[in-house]
VOPAGU-2260 file (C-alpha; in pm, 1 decimal, decimal comma):
REM VOPAGU-2260
SITE   aa  ch    i         X         Y         Z
SITE  MET   A    0    7174,4   10849,0   -7321,3
SITE  ALA   A    1    7194,8   10635,7   -7621,4
SITE  LEU   A    2    6862,2   10768,6   -7746,3
SITE  SER   A    3    7002,0   11120,9   -7724,3
SITE  GLN   A    4    7334,1   11033,3   -7868,8
SITE  ALA   A    5    7166,7   10867,1   -8189,7
SITE  ALA   A    6    6987,7   11130,0   -8234,2
SITE  ALA   A    7    7276,7   11366,1   -8222,5
SITE  LEU   A    8    7429,3   11151,0   -8469,9
SITE  ALA   A    9    7143,7   11142,9   -8710,6
SITE  GLU   A   10    7114,6   11515,8   -8704,8
SITE  LYS   A   11    7497,1   11567,1   -8781,7
SITE  ALA   A   12    7426,7   11298,9   -9089,4
SITE  LEU   A   13    7126,5   11476,7   -9199,3
SITE  GLY   A   14    7230,2   11826,3   -9150,4
SITE  HIS   A   15    7030,7   12128,2   -9013,0
SITE  LYS   A   16    6736,6   12304,8   -9249,5
SITE  ASP   A   17    6811,5   12628,7   -9401,7
SITE  ASN   A   18    6511,6   12820,3   -9210,9
SITE  SER   A   19    6722,0   12983,4   -8902,8
SITE  ILE   A   20    6853,2   13374,4   -8968,8
SITE  ILE   A   21    7030,9   13299,2   -8624,1
SITE  GLU   A   22    7364,7   13077,8   -8568,8
SITE  GLN   A   23    7254,1   12743,6   -8396,0
SITE  ASP   A   24    7466,7   12514,4   -8171,2
SITE  ILE   A   25    7638,4   12792,4   -7921,2
SITE  SER   A   26    7576,9   12617,9   -7624,3
SITE  ASN   A   27    7902,1   12712,7   -7458,5
SITE  PRO   A   28    8140,3   12972,9   -7570,2
SITE  ALA   A   29    8390,2   12712,9   -7507,9
SITE  ARG   A   30    8292,0   12531,5   -7817,0
SITE  ASP   A   31    8475,0   12808,9   -8028,3
SITE  ARG   A   32    8654,2   13029,8   -7787,9
SITE  ALA   A   33    8778,3   13242,9   -8103,8
SITE  LYS   A   34    8439,7   13289,9   -8261,0
SITE  TYR   A   35    8220,6   13288,8   -7934,1
SITE  ALA   A   36    8423,7   13372,9   -7614,1
SITE  ASP   A   37    8459,9   13749,8   -7529,2
SITE  PRO   A   38    8777,3   13887,6   -7657,6
SITE  SER   A   39    8922,6   13988,4   -7316,3
SITE  GLY   A   40    8965,2   13634,5   -7197,7
SITE  GLU   A   41    8731,4   13685,9   -6889,4
SITE  THR   A   42    8557,6   13370,4   -6776,3
SITE  MET   A   43    8219,6   13290,8   -6581,4
SITE  LYS   A   44    8052,8   13037,5   -6344,3
SITE  ALA   A   45    7766,8   12836,7   -6523,3
SITE  LEU   A   46    7576,0   12492,0   -6447,0
SITE  VAL   A   47    7649,9   12287,2   -6721,1
SITE  TRP   A   48    7528,5   11924,6   -6821,4
SITE  THR   A   49    7822,7   11686,1   -6819,7
SITE  GLY   A   50    7587,5   11387,4   -6900,7
SITE  LYS   A   51    7289,6   11195,5   -6783,4
SITE  ASN   A   52    7174,0   11268,2   -6414,7
SITE  THR   A   53    7484,1   11471,4   -6370,1
SITE  VAL   A   54    7517,6   11898,0   -6397,4
SITE  GLU   A   55    7851,0   12082,5   -6266,2
SITE  ILE   A   56    7942,2   12462,9   -6227,9
SITE  GLN   A   57    8192,9   12491,0   -6402,4
SITE  GLU   A   58    8465,0   12803,7   -6527,4
SITE  VAL   A   59    8361,6   12866,7   -6870,9
SITE  PRO   A   60    8445,3   13172,0   -7123,3
SITE  LYS   A   61    8219,0   13481,9   -7086,9
SITE  PRO   A   62    8017,5   13507,3   -7397,4
SITE  ARG   A   63    8062,2   13768,4   -7657,7
SITE  VAL   A   64    7833,9   13979,8   -7933,9
SITE  VAL   A   65    7835,2   13707,3   -8220,0
SITE  GLU   A   66    7523,4   13865,9   -8434,6
SITE  ASP   A   67    7418,8   14247,9   -8475,3
SITE  ARG   A   68    7073,7   14159,6   -8274,8
SITE  ASP   A   69    7254,8   14020,3   -7972,9
SITE  VAL   A   70    7250,1   14085,0   -7615,9
SITE  ILE   A   71    7477,8   14006,3   -7326,7
SITE  LEU   A   72    7315,4   14035,8   -6989,4
SITE  LYS   A   73    7451,2   14005,8   -6672,7
SITE  VAL   A   74    7254,0   13769,5   -6490,1
SITE  THR   A   75    7102,8   13873,6   -6209,5
SITE  GLY   A   76    6857,3   13581,4   -6168,9
SITE  SER   A   77    6797,2   13286,1   -6289,6
SITE  THR   A   78    6572,3   12983,6   -6127,5
SITE  LEU   A   79    6536,9   12600,0   -6161,4
SITE  CYS   A   80    6213,0   12445,8   -6368,4
SITE  GLY   A   81    6090,9   12090,6   -6396,1
SITE  SER   A   82    6178,4   12124,7   -6735,2
SITE  ASP   A   83    6525,3   12114,1   -6640,6
SITE  LEU   A   84    6482,6   11755,5   -6488,8
SITE  HIS   A   85    6416,7   11626,4   -6833,5
SITE  LEU   A   86    6756,8   11757,6   -6948,0
SITE  LEU   A   87    6953,7   11612,1   -6648,6
SITE  HIS   A   88    6766,3   11290,7   -6695,6
SITE  GLY   A   89    6839,9   11264,9   -7089,0
SITE  SER   A   90    6473,4   11246,6   -7138,1
SITE  ILE   A   91    6519,6   11562,5   -7405,4
SITE  VAL   A   92    6749,0   11410,5   -7699,5
SITE  GLU   A   93    7029,9   11575,6   -7877,3
SITE  MET   A   94    7207,9   11687,4   -7535,7
SITE  GLN   A   95    7588,3   11751,0   -7531,8
SITE  LYS   A   96    7837,7   11728,1   -7274,5
SITE  GLY   A   97    7900,6   12088,7   -7148,5
SITE  ASP   A   98    7585,8   12245,4   -7250,6
SITE  ILE   A   99    7470,5   12549,4   -7035,6
SITE  LEU   A  100    7149,8   12474,2   -6916,3
SITE  GLY   A  101    6869,9   12770,0   -6793,9
SITE  HIS   A  102    6558,8   12878,0   -6971,5
SITE  GLU   A  103    6431,4   13130,9   -6722,5
SITE  PHE   A  104    6642,0   13440,6   -6621,4
SITE  CYS   A  105    6663,9   13812,1   -6583,8
SITE  GLY   A  106    6966,3   14053,7   -6590,1
SITE  THR   A  107    7088,7   14366,9   -6647,5
SITE  VAL   A  108    7204,3   14470,1   -7025,6
SITE  GLU   A  109    7608,1   14505,2   -7021,2
SITE  SER   A  110    7630,5   14517,3   -7389,4
SITE  MET   A  111    7469,0   14429,7   -7763,0
SITE  GLY   A  112    7523,9   14468,6   -8120,6
SITE  ASP   A  113    7425,9   14729,4   -8361,4
SITE  GLY   A  114    7111,9   14610,1   -8484,5
SITE  VAL   A  115    6970,5   14653,6   -8098,8
SITE  LYS   A  116    6827,6   15020,2   -8099,3
SITE  ASN   A  117    6551,7   14952,5   -7823,9
SITE  LEU   A  118    6801,5   14900,3   -7534,6
SITE  SER   A  119    7037,2   15076,0   -7336,2
SITE  LYS   A  120    7320,6   14971,5   -7128,6
SITE  GLY   A  121    7196,0   14922,0   -6782,5
SITE  ASP   A  122    6829,1   14822,9   -6853,3
SITE  ARG   A  123    6709,1   14570,0   -6649,0
SITE  VAL   A  124    6518,7   14280,7   -6838,6
SITE  VAL   A  125    6370,0   13977,7   -6820,1
SITE  ALA   A  126    6399,9   13728,1   -7128,6
SITE  SER   A  127    6112,2   13501,3   -7280,4
SITE  PHE   A  128    6250,5   13131,8   -7267,4
SITE  GLN   A  129    6195,3   13089,8   -7641,0
SITE  ILE   A  130    6376,1   13289,4   -7896,2
SITE  ALA   A  131    6192,1   13483,5   -8180,0
SITE  CYS   A  132    6254,4   13653,5   -8451,5
SITE  GLY   A  133    5948,3   13901,4   -8449,4
SITE  ASP   A  134    5837,4   13906,4   -8791,1
SITE  CYS   A  135    5710,0   13546,5   -8912,2
SITE  TYR   A  136    5393,5   13393,4   -8944,2
SITE  TYR   A  137    5358,5   13304,4   -8593,2
SITE  CYS   A  138    5514,4   13581,1   -8453,0
SITE  LYS   A  139    5314,3   13840,3   -8630,2
SITE  LYS   A  140    5050,7   13674,9   -8393,3
SITE  LYS   A  141    5289,5   13678,8   -8110,1
SITE  TRP   A  142    5293,2   13289,3   -8082,1
SITE  SER   A  143    5685,7   13347,0   -8018,8
SITE  SER   A  144    5732,7   12935,7   -7906,1
SITE  GLN   A  145    5662,4   12866,8   -8282,7
SITE  CYS   A  146    5868,9   13085,6   -8419,6
SITE  GLU   A  147    5968,7   12918,7   -8802,3
SITE  ARG   A  148    6308,4   13101,9   -8796,9
SITE  THR   A  149    6527,5   13038,3   -8519,5
SITE  ASN   A  150    6535,4   12678,1   -8466,2
SITE  SER   A  151    6687,6   12446,9   -8801,0
SITE  ASN   A  152    6687,7   12117,3   -8612,8
SITE  THR   A  153    6608,2   11880,9   -8892,6
SITE  LEU   A  154    6531,9   11587,5   -8655,2
SITE  GLU   A  155    6243,7   11799,9   -8483,3
SITE  HIS   A  156    6107,0   11867,6   -8792,6
SITE  GLY   A  157    6092,5   11561,9   -8900,5
SITE  MET   A  158    5952,3   11386,1   -8569,1
SITE  TYR   A  159    5694,0   11671,9   -8513,0
SITE  GLY   A  160    5607,0   11781,8   -8857,0
SITE  GLY   A  161    5723,0   12129,7   -8760,5
SITE  ASN   A  162    5961,2   12309,8   -8571,3
SITE  THR   A  163    5941,2   12503,0   -8242,9
SITE  ALA   A  164    6129,5   12826,2   -8183,3
SITE  GLY   A  165    6443,2   12815,0   -8046,5
SITE  MET   A  166    6503,7   12806,5   -7670,4
SITE  PHE   A  167    6755,0   12860,4   -7394,4
SITE  GLY   A  168    6956,8   12587,1   -7255,5
SITE  TYR   A  169    6738,5   12313,3   -7349,0
SITE  SER   A  170    6933,1   12094,2   -7607,8
SITE  HIS   A  171    7040,7   12103,9   -7988,1
SITE  PHE   A  172    6683,1   11970,2   -8061,3
SITE  THR   A  173    6551,3   12331,9   -7979,3
SITE  GLY   A  174    6864,9   12496,4   -8147,4
SITE  GLY   A  175    7162,8   12437,5   -7903,1
SITE  PHE   A  176    7171,4   12778,3   -7735,7
SITE  ALA   A  177    7330,2   12864,7   -7385,5
SITE  GLY   A  178    7130,0   12924,6   -7113,5
SITE  GLY   A  179    7098,1   13163,4   -6821,0
SITE  GLN   A  180    7191,2   12929,9   -6520,3
SITE  ALA   A  181    7516,0   13161,9   -6564,3
SITE  GLU   A  182    7666,8   13500,8   -6465,9
SITE  TYR   A  183    7638,2   13629,2   -6809,1
SITE  VAL   A  184    7437,0   13507,9   -7088,4
SITE  ARG   A  185    7407,1   13578,2   -7497,4
SITE  VAL   A  186    7060,1   13669,3   -7599,1
SITE  PRO   A  187    6999,1   13602,9   -7978,2
SITE  LEU   A  188    6756,9   13856,4   -8120,8
SITE  GLY   A  189    6776,2   14042,5   -7806,9
SITE  ASP   A  190    6547,4   14363,8   -7934,0
SITE  VAL   A  191    6255,0   14117,8   -7961,8
SITE  ASN   A  192    6349,1   13860,5   -7634,6
SITE  LEU   A  193    6356,6   14102,7   -7373,1
SITE  LEU   A  194    6118,8   14284,3   -7192,1
SITE  LYS   A  195    6205,8   14598,6   -6944,9
SITE  LEU   A  196    6143,2   14595,0   -6611,8
SITE  PRO   A  197    5967,0   14886,7   -6396,7
SITE  ASP   A  198    6163,3   14975,8   -6083,7
SITE  ASN   A  199    5825,5   14886,2   -5884,2
SITE  VAL   A  200    5909,9   14492,0   -6023,7
SITE  PRO   A  201    6169,6   14328,2   -5847,6
SITE  ASP   A  202    6361,6   14035,4   -6026,9
SITE  GLU   A  203    6227,9   13812,2   -5792,0
SITE  LYS   A  204    5911,3   13871,3   -5911,0
SITE  GLY   A  205    5976,7   13977,4   -6289,4
SITE  LEU   A  206    6212,1   13664,7   -6336,7
SITE  TYR   A  207    5892,6   13450,6   -6361,3
SITE  LEU   A  208    5765,7   13600,0   -6674,6
SITE  SER   A  209    6039,5   13408,8   -6875,2
SITE  ASP   A  210    5811,9   13091,3   -6831,0
SITE  VAL   A  211    5639,7   12967,8   -6563,9
SITE  LEU   A  212    5367,9   13267,2   -6521,2
SITE  ALA   A  213    5301,1   13273,9   -6894,4
SITE  THR   A  214    5301,2   12851,5   -6927,1
SITE  SER   A  215    5071,4   12836,2   -6619,5
SITE  TRP   A  216    4849,7   13107,5   -6781,7
SITE  HIS   A  217    4866,2   12965,7   -7109,8
SITE  CYS   A  218    4740,1   12641,6   -6982,2
SITE  VAL   A  219    4448,6   12804,5   -6820,9
SITE  ILE   A  220    4350,7   13006,9   -7143,3
SITE  ASP   A  221    4394,1   12780,6   -7421,2
SITE  THR   A  222    4241,5   12503,8   -7240,4
SITE  GLY   A  223    3949,2   12736,7   -7157,1
SITE  VAL   A  224    3877,4   12767,8   -6825,6
SITE  GLN   A  225    3547,5   12936,8   -6756,5
SITE  LYS   A  226    3338,8   13056,2   -6466,5
SITE  GLY   A  227    3185,3   12782,5   -6256,2
SITE  ASP   A  228    3420,0   12524,9   -6398,0
SITE  VAL   A  229    3522,5   12251,7   -6199,2
SITE  VAL   A  230    3892,2   12190,3   -6270,2
SITE  ALA   A  231    4120,3   11936,2   -6192,7
SITE  VAL   A  232    4500,5   12000,4   -6194,3
SITE  TRP   A  233    4775,2   11710,4   -6231,9
SITE  GLY   A  234    5104,9   11823,8   -6056,0
SITE  ALA   A  235    5149,0   12023,4   -5731,2
SITE  GLY   A  236    5436,2   12185,2   -5845,5
SITE  PRO   A  237    5528,1   12569,7   -5963,6
SITE  ILE   A  238    5326,9   12508,0   -6277,6
SITE  GLY   A  239    5032,1   12326,1   -6102,8
SITE  GLN   A  240    5031,4   12588,5   -5814,3
SITE  MET   A  241    4998,0   12869,3   -6055,1
SITE  VAL   A  242    4753,6   12696,3   -6256,1
SITE  ALA   A  243    4555,5   12654,1   -5953,7
SITE  SER   A  244    4575,2   13016,7   -5865,7
SITE  PHE   A  245    4498,2   13138,6   -6237,0
SITE  CYS   A  246    4168,8   12905,2   -6286,6
SITE  PHE   A  247    4049,4   13105,5   -5968,9
SITE  ILE   A  248    4111,8   13424,0   -6131,6
SITE  ASN   A  249    3919,1   13292,2   -6431,0
SITE  GLY   A  250    3622,4   13203,2   -6250,9
SITE  ALA   A  251    3641,8   12839,3   -6193,4
SITE  ALA   A  252    3431,7   12746,8   -5876,1
SITE  ARG   A  253    3623,8   12460,6   -5754,1
SITE  VAL   A  254    4020,2   12350,1   -5835,3
SITE  ILE   A  255    4140,7   11997,1   -5716,9
SITE  VAL   A  256    4502,5   11919,8   -5741,3
SITE  VAL   A  257    4651,0   11549,1   -5764,4
SITE  ASP   A  258    4993,1   11439,4   -5648,4
SITE  SER   A  259    5160,2   11241,0   -5374,6
SITE  ASN   A  260    5406,7   11492,1   -5173,9
SITE  TRP   A  261    5424,9   11774,7   -4962,4
SITE  ARG   A  262    5375,3   12025,1   -5239,4
SITE  LEU   A  263    4951,4   11973,1   -5148,9
SITE  ASP   A  264    4997,8   12095,3   -4815,4
SITE  TYR   A  265    5250,2   12380,5   -4957,1
SITE  ILE   A  266    4951,2   12476,4   -5214,1
SITE  LYS   A  267    4694,1   12408,2   -4978,1
SITE  GLU   A  268    4857,0   12650,1   -4714,5
SITE  LYS   A  269    4875,4   12945,8   -4982,4
SITE  TYR   A  270    4522,7   12872,3   -5137,6
SITE  PRO   A  271    4286,6   12728,5   -4902,6
SITE  LYS   A  272    4042,9   12672,0   -5140,4
SITE  VAL   A  273    4216,5   12443,3   -5316,9
SITE  GLU   A  274    4099,0   12088,6   -5284,6
SITE  THR   A  275    4351,6   11803,4   -5272,2
SITE  LEU   A  276    4391,5   11415,3   -5376,1
SITE  ASN   A  277    4696,4   11257,6   -5280,2
SITE  PHE   A  278    4703,0   10909,6   -5507,1
SITE  ASN   A  279    4917,3   10749,1   -5250,9
SITE  SER   A  280    4648,4   10766,8   -5006,6
SITE  LEU   A  281    4392,8   10600,2   -5229,2
SITE  PRO   A  282    4083,0   10409,2   -5040,6
SITE  LYS   A  283    4143,0   10040,1   -5112,4
SITE  GLY   A  284    4007,7    9993,1   -5448,4
SITE  GLU   A  285    3977,1   10321,8   -5529,9
SITE  SER   A  286    4191,5   10524,6   -5840,5
SITE  VAL   A  287    4212,2   10857,0   -5915,2
SITE  THR   A  288    3939,3   10851,5   -6185,7
SITE  SER   A  289    3695,4   10703,4   -5943,6
SITE  GLN   A  290    3785,8   10946,3   -5646,0
SITE  LEU   A  291    3720,6   11257,8   -5883,1
SITE  LYS   A  292    3387,2   11110,4   -6004,6
SITE  LYS   A  293    3314,1   11064,2   -5640,1
SITE  MET   A  294    3400,6   11453,8   -5589,0
SITE  VAL   A  295    3232,0   11591,5   -5849,8
SITE  ASP   A  296    2862,5   11470,2   -5886,0
SITE  GLY   A  297    2942,4   11110,5   -6021,3
SITE  ARG   A  298    3055,4   11275,5   -6376,9
SITE  GLY   A  299    3375,6   11386,8   -6285,4
SITE  PRO   A  300    3568,5   11745,6   -6352,9
SITE  ASP   A  301    3476,2   11982,8   -6645,0
SITE  ILE   A  302    3847,7   12000,6   -6706,9
SITE  ALA   A  303    4183,7   11828,7   -6639,1
SITE  LEU   A  304    4498,5   12017,2   -6635,8
SITE  GLU   A  305    4829,9   11797,7   -6666,5
SITE  CYS   A  306    5098,9   11977,6   -6516,9
SITE  VAL   A  307    5361,2   11717,9   -6470,4
SITE  ALA   A  308    5523,8   11533,5   -6793,5
SITE  GLY   A  309    5547,9   11204,6   -6975,4
SITE  GLU   A  310    5878,3   11082,8   -6799,1
SITE  TYR   A  311    5712,4   10958,5   -6489,3
SITE  PRO   A  312    5558,6   10616,5   -6499,4
SITE  LYS   A  313    5353,9   10490,2   -6221,9
SITE  GLY   A  314    5333,7   10131,8   -6316,6
SITE  TRP   A  315    5613,4    9863,5   -6407,8
SITE  ALA   A  316    5456,6    9808,2   -6753,0
SITE  HIS   A  317    5577,6   10239,3   -6848,7
SITE  TYR   A  318    5846,4   10205,9   -6641,5
SITE  LEU   A  319    6002,8    9892,2   -6840,3
SITE  GLU   A  320    5866,6   10044,7   -7183,9
SITE  LEU   A  321    6021,8   10368,4   -7093,2
SITE  MET   A  322    6379,4   10207,2   -6987,4
SITE  SER   A  323    6388,5    9985,8   -7311,0
SITE  GLY   A  324    6298,4   10287,9   -7525,6
SITE  ALA   A  325    5971,8   10117,9   -7647,9
SITE  GLU   A  326    5838,0   10461,7   -7583,1
SITE  THR   A  327    5932,4   10809,6   -7479,6
SITE  ASP   A  328    5673,3   10919,2   -7258,6
SITE  THR   A  329    5387,4   10699,2   -7041,9
SITE  SER   A  330    5065,1   10773,5   -7111,8
SITE  GLU   A  331    4901,1   10706,6   -6740,2
SITE  ILE   A  332    4853,5   11045,5   -6650,7
SITE  LEU   A  333    4688,2   11140,6   -6996,4
SITE  ASN   A  334    4427,9   10841,6   -6960,0
SITE  GLU   A  335    4376,9   10921,3   -6572,7
SITE  MET   A  336    4277,5   11275,5   -6740,7
SITE  ILE   A  337    4073,8   11172,0   -7025,8
SITE  THR   A  338    3857,4   10891,0   -6781,5
SITE  SER   A  339    3824,8   11148,6   -6465,2
SITE  VAL   A  340    3654,2   11421,8   -6685,5
SITE  ARG   A  341    3289,0   11443,7   -6777,0
SITE  ASN   A  342    3152,8   11349,6   -7124,6
SITE  PHE   A  343    3269,4   11627,8   -7331,4
SITE  GLY   A  344    3536,7   11755,9   -7100,1
SITE  ARG   A  345    3840,9   11924,6   -7146,8
SITE  CYS   A  346    4207,6   11795,4   -7124,9
SITE  GLY   A  347    4482,0   12046,3   -7114,9
SITE  VAL   A  348    4846,9   11897,5   -7173,8
SITE  THR   A  349    5125,2   12168,4   -7064,6
SITE  GLY   A  350    5361,3   11898,2   -6879,4
SITE  VAL   A  351    5621,9   11818,2   -7132,1
SITE  TYR   A  352    5599,9   11518,9   -7400,3
SITE  ALA   A  353    5902,0   11456,7   -7607,3
SITE  GLY   A  354    5792,3   11176,7   -7841,1
SITE  PHE   A  355    5561,5   10890,8   -7847,3
SITE  THR   A  356    5344,4   10662,6   -7610,8
SITE  ASN   A  357    5162,1   10352,4   -7551,3
SITE  HIS   A  358    4855,8   10211,9   -7432,5
SITE  PHE   A  359    4669,2   10556,5   -7513,5
SITE  ASN   A  360    4291,9   10537,9   -7444,1
SITE  ILE   A  361    4158,9   10669,2   -7768,5
SITE  GLY   A  362    3882,6   10495,6   -7735,4
SITE  SER   A  363    3727,1   10715,6   -7428,5
SITE  LEU   A  364    3867,0   11018,7   -7610,3
SITE  MET   A  365    3676,2   10943,4   -7889,3
SITE  GLU   A  366    3321,1   10779,6   -7744,7
SITE  ARG   A  367    3300,4   11013,8   -7478,2
SITE  GLY   A  368    3400,7   11349,0   -7699,6
SITE  VAL   A  369    3660,0   11460,2   -7488,8
SITE  ARG   A  370    3859,0   11716,9   -7607,1
SITE  LEU   A  371    4276,3   11661,6   -7597,9
SITE  ILE   A  372    4425,4   12006,9   -7609,7
SITE  GLY   A  373    4782,5   12034,5   -7656,2
SITE  ASN   A  374    4887,5   12373,4   -7511,1
SITE  GLY   A  375    5236,1   12345,1   -7671,4
SITE  GLN   A  376    5534,1   12535,7   -7532,2
SITE  ALA   A  377    5377,9   12878,7   -7422,8
SITE  PRO   A  378    5395,5   13152,2   -7647,9
SITE  VAL   A  379    5554,1   13381,5   -7377,9
SITE  HIS   A  380    5508,2   13698,0   -7622,0
SITE  LEU   A  381    5125,3   13647,9   -7582,3
SITE  TYR   A  382    5098,1   13709,0   -7274,5
SITE  TRP   A  383    5397,2   13871,5   -7093,4
SITE  GLU   A  384    5301,1   14268,1   -7064,1
SITE  LYS   A  385    4962,3   14176,1   -6961,2
SITE  LEU   A  386    5138,4   13923,4   -6627,3
SITE  LEU   A  387    5356,1   14217,6   -6575,1
SITE  LYS   A  388    5080,6   14486,2   -6497,0
SITE  MET   A  389    4898,9   14167,3   -6315,4
SITE  ILE   A  390    5221,7   14181,4   -6123,8
SITE  GLU   A  391    5236,7   14550,0   -6056,3
SITE  SER   A  392    4849,1   14572,4   -5961,0
SITE  GLY   A  393    4915,3   14299,1   -5691,4
SITE  GLU   A  394    4649,9   14080,9   -5894,6
SITE  ILE   A  395    4902,0   13774,6   -5895,7
SITE  GLU   A  396    5174,5   13704,9   -5698,5
SITE  PRO   A  397    5484,1   13519,7   -5796,7
SITE  LEU   A  398    5601,4   13465,6   -5435,2
SITE  ASP   A  399    5376,2   13256,1   -5328,5
SITE  MET   A  400    5549,5   12984,2   -5503,2
SITE  VAL   A  401    5930,5   13077,9   -5408,0
SITE  SER   A  402    6070,1   12901,9   -5140,2
SITE  HIS   A  403    6413,2   12906,4   -5156,2
SITE  ARG   A  404    6690,2   13190,1   -5256,7
SITE  ILE   A  405    7033,3   12981,0   -5343,5
SITE  ALA   A  406    7384,4   13085,0   -5464,5
SITE  LEU   A  407    7457,8   13014,5   -5827,8
SITE  GLU   A  408    7770,0   12840,2   -5674,3
SITE  ASP   A  409    7514,2   12596,4   -5512,8
SITE  LEU   A  410    7300,1   12491,2   -5807,1
SITE  ASP   A  411    7452,1   12155,7   -5934,0
SITE  LYS   A  412    7387,9   12013,7   -5567,4
SITE  VAL   A  413    6999,9   12194,9   -5552,2
SITE  TYR   A  414    6919,2   12008,4   -5925,9
SITE  TYR   A  415    6959,2   11689,2   -5710,1
SITE  LYS   A  416    6762,6   11770,1   -5400,2
SITE  PHE   A  417    6534,4   11916,0   -5645,9
SITE  ASP   A  418    6515,1   11604,5   -5850,8
SITE  LYS   A  419    6407,3   11411,5   -5512,2
SITE  ARG   A  420    6179,0   11682,1   -5381,8
SITE  GLU   A  421    6406,0   11751,9   -5102,6
SITE  ASP   A  422    6401,3   12048,8   -4829,9
SITE  GLY   A  423    6066,3   12186,6   -4947,9
SITE  LEU   A  424    6202,8   12304,4   -5257,2
SITE  GLN   A  425    5924,0   12455,6   -5495,5
SITE  LYS   A  426    6025,7   12731,6   -5694,7
SITE  ILE   A  427    6408,5   12888,3   -5620,2
SITE  PHE   A  428    6530,4   13219,7   -5699,8
SITE  VAL   A  429    6929,4   13143,1   -5778,9
SITE  GLU   A  430    7141,8   13479,9   -5746,0
SITE  THR   A  431    7494,4   13560,2   -5901,6
SITE  LYS   A  432    7742,1   13830,4   -5835,8
SITE  PHE   A  433    7506,0   14066,3   -6004,2
SITE  SER   A  434    7220,3   14028,7   -5813,8
SITE  GLY   A  435    7129,5   14282,7   -5551,3
SITE  PRO   A  436    7007,3   14220,8   -5186,8
SITE  PRO   A  437    6676,5   14031,6   -5156,2
SITE  ALA   A  438    6366,8   14224,2   -5220,5
SITE  LYS   A  439    6138,7   14263,0   -4910,8
SITE  GLY   A  440    5921,2   13959,8   -4833,9
SITE  THR   A  441    6119,1   13742,3   -5024,1
SITE  PRO   A  442    6356,1   13436,9   -4888,5
SITE  SER   A  443    6689,6   13495,7   -4723,4
SITE  LEU   A  444    6979,6   13326,5   -4871,2
SITE  THR   A  445    7000,1   12920,0   -4785,2
SITE  LYS   A  446    7355,7   12820,2   -4865,5
SITE  TYR   A  447    7423,6   12427,5   -4975,4
């Protein structure tokens, strides 16, 4: 928490860069009701960060159109992502009390600014988790997550050597935009960052185009999974699950998922071809690396994919270094991946890493010719039209990962259960007062 506050103070002292074409730091309309709140005085329920490891459902002002390309959505579906837990824990810097969370959401258009010409009131749409301008160098390549004109955070630019795009509900480090775990949400540059959903794709499927499907697909494509590859996937959460599915779609011969809990059984039930490795049940004297070598011809997998994140230490050394601020991320999973793959293997990193790590095995990386690929925040715009067609054709099934439907009013309680891997929570659908009844084949409502 101290690091996050220090980062916020540093950003305030430095001031934002001048690259953004949209206003920054509107993470809750209550920050300035006269400028950001709907003049009707209407309020809404929203999931708000109130400090490290605490979130609450609060009544906050409904947002208004602030800029002429804004779209106001009635949120009909949102979800909870492993990335939201990094915010809950304060692992991503520049969180501020009162920030509305949620970067995955869909809804119907309620109102819009005069600059929006391609949408109509009542359109069903899904939002990309990143906010792109549509016109810069990266946007012209559909690399929307790296837009140059929507995030002016100076600290991020200094740490990373460049800015990512602005992102919904993901701290002031990425622009400070209110998220969609709410009844309404403001979408800047809505003419670019919303995709219409056809009638044959219900919210319970279309919602996941906002992040998890695009992120999983990008992980597989960007790391270069090819026909005949043996792939090891670290993490059996929703991203790891869909990555396993997408590896098979792209020709992988075998997929081995590494984790330590009930999620391994969940994935195995959905995809019987998947092999699993529980790192808490290894034979005496064995490691993840040694087991993977034995499972794959003594050489190891062709590809390793990281779908966890850097904030979860396994050993005491990294635990203490993370707690003391000596590093922001552990290198343990990265090192396991590097030593597990065959010589000249490839490692893709999709789990979130925020800053710096210690004890990184650069020797194995260099000497054995291992390719380490930072997949980056997935460029949703590059993939979401293709993935929508794959949903329509039945080639991919988002519902494979959806275990629960919950009400927005219960989301704060579910955050803590999701964090503890309780109740079999894999991926959830969060309904609001604007949601329709559950679509056929989707979970019924669970109350907490």
